[in-house]
C-alpha positions as CSV (number, residue, x, y, z in Angstrom):
1,M,-0.3,-0.2,0.1
2,D,1.2,3.8,-0.6
3,R,0.5,6.9,0.4
4,N,-1.7,7.7,-2.7
5,T,-4.1,4.6,-1.9
6,P,-7.5,6.5,-1.0
7,Y,-8.9,6.2,2.2
8,T,-11.7,3.8,1.1
9,R,-8.6,1.4,0.5
10,R,-7.2,1.9,4.0
11,P,-9.8,1.7,6.5
12,W,-7.3,0.1,9.1
13,I,-5.8,3.1,9.8
14,F,-7.9,4.2,13.0
15,T,-8.0,1.0,14.2
16,A,-4.3,0.0,13.7
17,L,-3.7,3.6,16.0
18,S,-6.1,2.2,18.8
19,L,-5.0,-1.0,18.7
20,R,-1.1,0.5,19.4
21,F,-2.2,2.9,22.0
22,N,-5.2,1.7,23.1
23,D,-4.5,-2.0,23.3
24,A,-0.4,-1.7,23.2
25,L,-0.2,-4.3,20.5
26,T,3.4,-4.9,18.5
27,Y,3.3,-3.9,15.2
28,R,3.6,-7.5,14.0
29,E,0.1,-8.4,16.0
30,I,-1.7,-5.2,14.5
31,A,-0.4,-6.3,10.9
32,E,-1.9,-9.9,11.6
33,Q,-5.0,-8.8,13.3
34,L,-5.9,-6.5,10.5
35,N,-4.3,-9.0,7.6
36,I,-1.7,-6.4,6.3
37,S,1.9,-6.4,6.2
38,T,3.9,-5.9,9.0
39,S,5.7,-3.4,6.6
40,A,2.7,-1.5,5.9
41,T,2.0,-1.2,9.8
42,H,5.7,0.2,10.4
43,K,5.5,2.4,7.4
44,M,1.9,3.8,8.7
45,F,3.4,4.6,12.2
46,T,6.5,6.0,11.1
47,R,4.2,8.6,9.1
48,F,2.0,9.0,12.1
49,R,4.7,10.0,14.4
50,R,6.3,12.4,11.8
51,T,2.8,14.3,11.9
52,G,3.0,15.2,15.6
53,I,-0.5,14.4,16.3
54,N,-1.2,12.8,19.5
55,W,-3.4,10.0,20.4
56,P,-6.3,10.0,21.2
57,L,-6.8,12.3,18.0
58,P,-8.0,16.0,18.4
59,E,-11.7,16.1,17.4
60,E,-11.2,17.7,14.1
61,Y,-9.0,14.6,13.0
62,T,-11.5,12.2,11.3
63,A,-10.3,8.9,10.0
64,E,-10.9,10.3,6.8
65,R,-8.3,13.1,7.4
66,L,-5.6,10.7,8.5
């Protein structure tokens, strides 16, 4: 998956964030649970950290905006 994939193809982002920050799952556990690659999971969290956005997400950040 690449950053140009439309949100409708990446509905797992919000779920992945929740699993990581609320449930403390590893990247591998998240990838297995969401049936995505560990690499995609790692890249998504790297991009999330670079944004400077904190968890829980501010109200203005919808799943689509991510």
